[in-house]
LODRENTI-671364 format. One record per atom (N, C-alpha, C): residue in one letter; x, y, z. Coordinates in steps of 0.05 Angstrom, whole numbers, plus 5000, padded with zeros to 4 digits. Layout:
N
aXYZ
...
//
This chain:
311
m698366536038
m699566426014
m697666455991
e698666555968
e697066575944
e696866305931
r694466205928
r694065945915
r691865965894
l691965775876
l689765765857
l687265665870
q685065665856
q682565615868
q681965315874
y683565135864
y683064855869
y685764715871
h685764495886
h688364365891
h688164055891
v685963945881
v685663655881
v685763555853
p687163335848
p687263225821
p684563105814
a684163065787
a681662945778
a681462655789
k678962565794
k678562295805
k676862135785
v677061875786
v675461705769
v673061615785
i670661675776
i668161605789
i666461445769
k665861195775
k664261025757
k665361025729
g667961005727
g669160975701
g669561235686
k668761465697
k668961715684
k670861905700
i672162085685
i673862285698
i672162495712
q672562545737
q671262755752
q673262975756
r672963195742
r674763415744
r674063595768
p676063755777
p675363965796
p673264145784
a671364235800
a669064385790
a669864635774
e672164755782
e672965005769
e673964965741
i674764725733
i675764685706
i673364625688
t672564825673
t670264795654
t670964915628
a669364845607
a669864955581
a669765265581
q668165375600
q667865665601
q670365795612
r671765655629
r674065775643
r676665735627
l676965525612
l679365465598
l679065525568
q681165635556
q681065685527
q681165415513
p680065395489
p679865135475
p682464995472
v684665135467
v687265005464
v688164875490
v687464985513
v688164875539
v686264645546
l683764685539
l681764475544
l682464225528
a683464255504
a684264025488
a686563885501
f688464035512
f690763915526
f689763755551
l687963875566
l686863735589
l685463475581
a683963485559
a682563245550
a684563035542
f686763115530
f688762925521
f690062785546
i690662945566
i691862835591
i689962625603
e687462705606
e685562535620
e684662305603
g685062315577
g684262105559
g686461895554
n688761945565
n691061755561
n692061665588
g691561405594
g692261305621
g695161345628
e696961295610
e699861315615
e700661605621
i699561795604
i700162075608
i698862185633
c696462105639
c695062195663
c696562105688
a697561865688
a699061765710
a701661925714
a703061975692
a705562135693
a705062415704
f702862535695
f702262815703
f701362825733
n700462605743
n699862595772
n702462535788
q704062345778
q706362255793
q708562465794
m708762635774
m711062825773
m710763035796
f708263095804
f707963275826
f708763155853
n708462895855
n709262755879
n712362725880
q713562705857
q716462665855
q717962935857
a716663155852
a718063415851
a718963505878
p721263635879
p722163745905
p720263965914
p720164015940
p718364225950
p719164505939
p717264675936
p717864945925
p719765095944
i721565255933
i723465405949
i722065615966
d720165755954
d718765965969
d715765905969
k714765795991
k711965715992
k710065945994
k711066185997
k709266425998
k708466505970
k709866415949
k709266485922
k707166295911
r705866385890
r703766215878
r704965955868
q703565735874
q704565465868
q702665315850
v703865115836
v702364925820
v702564665834
y700264555843
y700164315860
y699364065845
n698064095822
n697163865807
n696663945778
y695963755761
y695763835733
y693264015728
g691364015746
g689164205744
g690164485748
d691764525768
d693064785772
d694764865748
l696064665736
l697864725713
l696164825690
m693864695685
m692164785662
m691265075667
q690365135691
q689465405697
q691665605695
t694065535703
t696365725701
t697065775672
i697165555656
i697665585627
i695565765615
n693065735622
n690865895612
n691266185619
t692166245643
t692666515651
t694866645635
i697066505632
i699466605618
i698766675589
l696966515577
l696166555549
l695066835543
g694066965564
g692767215559
g694567465565
s697067425569
s698767655576
s701667615565
a702967845561
a705767845552
a707567835577
p709967745575
p711867735598
p712468005609
i712768025635
i713568275647
i716468265656
y717568495663
y720268505673
y720268505703
s722068365715
s722168345745
s724968415755
t725068555777
t727668625789
t728068465815
d726268265820
d726468105844
d728767905841
d728767695858
d730867505857
d730867365830
e733067215824
e733467095798
e731166905790
a730166755809
a727966565803
a725466715796
s724866935810
s722467085804
s722767235777
a725167325771
a725667455746
a725167265723
m726067015726
m725666815705
m722766755702
a721366735724
a718466675724
a716966885709
a717767135712
a716467355699
a716967365669
a719567325662
a720267355634
a719967105617
v720266875630
v720066615615
v718066445631
p715566525631
p713566405650
p713066115646
y712966015621
y712265735618
y714465555629
y716965615623
y719065445634
y719165465664
a718665705675
a718665735704
a716465565717
v714265545704
v711965395715
v712565095716
i713764995695
i714064695693
i716764595703
s718664775708
s721464685713
s721664515738
r720064565759
r720364415784
r719564125781
f717664065764
f716763795762
f717263655736
c718063805715
c718563675689
c721163525689
n722963585709
n725563445710
n725463205729
t723163125737
t722862865751
t722762645731
v722862395741
v722662165723
v719962165709
a717862205724
a715162205711
a714862445693
g716062675701
g715862915685
g717362875658
y719662745659
y721162695635
y719562525616
n718262325626
n716562145610
n714262295598
a713062475613
a710762635604
a711562835582
f713662985588
f714363215570
f715963125546
t716762885544
t718062785519
t716062625502
h713662605511
h711562465496
h710762635472
p710762515447
p710062675424
p707362815426
g705362685438
g702762815441
g702863055459
v704363045481
v704663275498
v706063495484
n708063425468
n709463625452
n707563775433
r705863625420
r703963735401
r702063935415
h701163875439
h699364055453
h700864305463
f703264265473
f704864505480
f705464675456
q705864545433
q706364695409
q703964875402
a701564765405
a699164925399
a698965155418
i699565105444
i699465315464
i701465535458
f703965455452
f706065655446
f705365815421
t704265685401
t703465825377
t701366035382
q699365965399
q697366165405
q698466395421
w700266335440
w701566545456
w703166725438
y704666605420
y706266765401
y704566955385
q702266865377
q700467045362
q699767285379
l699267255405
l698767485422
l701267665423
l703667555425
l706067705428
l706767865403
q705367805381
q705767955356
q703768185352
t701968215371
t699868415369
t700668665384
t699268885377
t699769135391
t698869125420
a696968935426
a696068905454
a698368825472
s700368695462
s702668605479
s704568835486
t704069075474
t705869305481
t705169425508
n703069315521
n702269425547
n704469375568
v706369195562
v708669155581
v711069315573
i710969455550
i713169615541
i712769905551
n713469945576
n713070205589
n715270235610
d715270465623
d717370525643
d716470485671
g714370325675
g713470265702
g715270055715
k714669985740
k716369805755
k716869545741
h714869425728
h715269175714
h715169205684
g715769455675
g715769505646
g718569465634
w718569405608
w721069345595
w722669595587
l721569835594
l722970085590
l723670215616
s723370055638
s724170165664
s727170195665
v728170355684
v731070405685
v732570135688
d731569955705
d732969705710
d732969535684
a730769525670
a730669365646
a732469475624
l732469735620
l734169865600
l737069815607
k737769835632
k740469785641
k741269495634
s739569305640
s740169025635
s740468965606
m738869095589
m739069045560
m741569165548
v742469395560
v744969515550
v747369365559
t747469305585
t749869155596
t749968875585
g747668755579
g747668485568
g748868475540
a748868705526
a750068725500
a752868825501
g753968865525
g756668955528
g756969245533
g754769385537
g754869675541
g755569765569
d756370015572
d757070135598
d754870325605
y752870225619
y750570395627
y751170545653
p750570795656
p748970965638
p750471135618
k753171095617
k754771245597
k753771185569
e752870935565
e751770865539
e748770795544
s747070895527
s744170865531
s743070645513
f740570585518
f739170385501
f739170465472
e738570725467
e738570815439
e741270825426
d743370825442
d746170805432
d746670525420
y745270325432
y745770045424
y743769925405
y741170005408
y739069865393
y737670055374
v736669945352
v735070095333
v732370135346
c731570385351
c729070455365
c728270745359
d725970825369
d724971095367
d724171185395
v725871325408
v725371405436
v723271615439
t722371725416
t720171925418
t717471785419
d717371525414
d714971375415
d714671255443
p712171235454
p711771125481
p712870845484
h712870685462
h713870415463
h716570385448
y717870615445
y720470615431
y720270515402
g717970535391
g717570455363
g716970165359
y716870015380
y716369725377
y713269685377
k712369545357
k709469505353
k708369255367
s710069105380
s709268865395
s711468785414
f710868605433
f712968505450
f715068355434
d714168205413
d715968055397
d718068235383
e717168475374
e719068655362
e721168755381
l720368795406
l722368875427
l724268645432
f723168405434
f724768175442
f726968115421
i726268155395
i728268095374
i729368355362
r729468565379
r730468825371
r733268805358
e733768985340
e736268975326
e738369155338
l740869055340
l743069215349
l743969395327
k745069625334
k746269795313
k748769665303
a749369695278
a751569555265
a754269615279
s754569845290
s757069925302
s757569775329
k755469645340
k755769515366
k756169215364
r756669105340
r757068815338
r759368765319
s761668885325
s763968855307
s765168575309
v766168475286
v767368215285
v770268225293
i771068045311
i773868045321
i775567875302
l777768005292
l779667865275
l778267715252
p776867855235
p775267725214
p776967565194
d779567625191
d781167485172
d782767255184
d782367195210
d783766985223
d781966745225
p782266535209
p780466295210
p780566135235
s782566195253
s782766045278
s780966165300
v779866405294
v778166545314
v775266505307
v773766405326
v770866365323
v769466575340
n767966755328
n766466955342
n763966835355
a763166945377
a760666855390
a758366915371
a756566715368
a754266745350
a752066915362
c752166955388
c750067105402
c751167225427
s749667405439
s750367515465
s749367325487
c751167215503
c750267015522
c752366985545
d751566845566
d753366765587
d754566495580
i757066455584
i758366195579
i757465995601
v756365775592
v755565555610
v757665345612
s758465245588
s760565035588
s761664995560
l763864855559
l765064775533
l765564475534
y764864345512
y765264055509
y767264015486
h769463875492
h771463835472
h771463545462
d772563495438
d772863235426
d770163085427
l768163195415
l765463085417
l765262815404
k763662655417
k762862395405
k759962395398
k759162235380
k756362235370
k754362195392
t755162025412
t753261955433
t753962085460
d755862275460
d756462415485
d753862545496
k753762565522
k751462695534
k752262965547
f750763165541
f751263425555
f748463535562
w748463715581
w745963795594
w744964065584
i742464085577
i741164335569
i738664365586
k738764565604
k736464615622
k735764355637
n737764235649
n737463995666
n736563745651
t736763745624
t735863515608
t738263425591
p738863165591
p741163065576
p740563045546
y742463135529
y742263115501
y744863005489
s744662875466
s747062795453
s747462965428
l749862945415
l750363105391
l748363025369
s747762765367
s745862675347
s743062785353
h742362805378
h739762895387
h739363185379
i741263365387
i740763645383
i740963725353
l742163555337
l742263605308
l740163445293
g738263335308
g735963205296
g736762965279
h738962825287
h739862585273
h740462645244
d741362885238
d741862975211
d744262815199
e744262795173
e746362645159
e749062775162
l749163035169
l751663175173
l752763155202
t751363015219
t752162995247
t755062895250
s755862705234
s758562585236
s760662795230
s759963015216
s761963215210
s762863365235
f761263355256
f761963505281
f763263325302
i763563065296
i764862895315
i767862975318
g768762995342
g771563085347
g771763385351
g769563525347
g769463815349
g768963915377
t768364165379
t767864295405
t765064415405
l763664375427
l760964495431
l761164715451
f760164945444
f759965175462
f757065195471
q756665215497
q753965235508
q753665495522
g751765655514
g751365915526
g748465955535
l748066145553
l745466205564
l744666485556
l742366515543
l741266775537
l739166855557
r739667065571
r737667165590
r735567325575
s733267375588
s731067495574
s731667775563
t733567915576
t734268185567
t736468195547
y737567965540
y739867965521
y738867995492
y740768075475
y740268095447
y739667815436
h737367785422
h736467525414
h736667465384
r738367605371
r738867535343
r741567395341
w742067275318
w744467105315
w746267205292
r748867155295
r750767225275
r752466985268
s753366965243
s755166745236
s757766765251
p758666555264
p761166575280
p763666555262
v763466465238
v765766425220
v764966515192
k767066545175
k766566595147
k765566345133
g764066375112
g763166135098
g760666195082
v759665985069
v757265995053
v755165815065
v752865915071
v750665745082
v749565575060
k749865315063
k748965125043
k746464975051
k745864985077
k743564835087
k742664955113
t740064985117
t738965055143
t736764855150
r736464825175
r734364635184
r733264725212
l730764755214
l729464825239
l728564575253
i729864515276
i729264265291
i727364325313
a725064215312
a722964265332
a722964045353
g720964045371
g720663845391
g719763585379
s719263385395
s718563125386
s716063125369
d716263005345
d713962965328
d712463215321
v713963435316
v712763685308
v714063765281
s712463835262
s713463895235
s714664175234
k716364215214
k717664475211
k715664695207
e713464635192
e711464835185
e710064935210
e709864775231
e708364845255
e710064985276
t712665015271
t714465105292
t714665405294
p713965515318
p714365805323
p717265855331
p717966115335
p720766175344
p721466025369
t723965925371
t724765755393
t724865905419
y724866175420
y725066315446
y722666255463
l720466175451
l718066115467
l718465885486
f720465715480
f720865485497
f722665555520
g723465785522
g724665875546
g727565875550
//
């Protein structure tokens, strides 16, 4: 079994935190070390980060690398920070772990009672925000193009190209990646200067036609996605689930003053896979009068990176 190098939680000895020997300032990047110090310096958070591993269901595949405690979690976060996501053709869980690594790492235990308490804490949100921001900076560099290739786990492999074409509604191989997306196939990385550029690649205008543009009763899909559910006759405090977490209409709209305008309406919930087209289109005609970027708990708009980093 592939395991990390340590598996015991930190212990309190003579009133001080005794960390596993492997967790040192030299091994962890500063942003991760700051997160570790926050966890161990807050009794409530430290307890939650220990309890959630006890409350989590056992891993489905014990042969795969596992996170057994918050020390393992810090080391795993540290490892992910240094690399761009790869493409995987394995089972669905492995594919998610490769393409959306942070959510894959925390999903087993963040949905426990203790995990919910930990991951909704404003301080925890702030530290994850700092981690995501640093990772996003890597994904904007040319160094991140090392995963944009035609190798087994490359984003230009036959399987990856097929998934990106079919995810946009194409008929692969009759229709190719270059038929659907703006790219330069003469370049080794198809003209993308970073992983971020590939992830938010643009569709060619001919491939995103509007259905019945003059019929106000028709709402076009705002993005390419799989339909998860529809909620009708919405109430302000109705609960619906997003990635196994309950949200209300007021919650997802950030308690905005316009929330009441959507009461009685319909909510469409879709899932975007990692290979899907990740830009958005207006679903109806109209004039945009207001935009608002709603971040996690206690995080300002100025600090918020693209939401795709949250998985």
